[in-house]
Phi, psi and omega in degrees: 000133182280154179283146179269112180272168182299314179298323177293319180296319179294317179297316178295320179298314178295325178295320178293321178295316178297320178296319180292322178292319181290336183269001181300315180297338183263002184290335178292336178286332182272310180239108182288156178287150180240134180241146176287133181241359181248080183285341180297319179295318180295319179295321179293323178294316180291330180293318182241053186295330183288320183240036185263153172220152184239135176238125179254128180289130183264011179281352178095002179268357172077026179278147182231123181242134179246146178235136180237132182279343184271000000 
């Protein structure tokens, strides 16, 4: 195995940076965008922002419960 010299390391580093920049337009094909679809929860949090609390279910089903004091 050949030794990695400083110029080779710099060249490989720049090549990896160029590859990552060039692959930005194709990143949506690998990792799709995710959008929030439960606006009701967000509206309830914003409605009672002063006295609100959030409870996240730890059972793994992803439920989110909000409590409002007003």
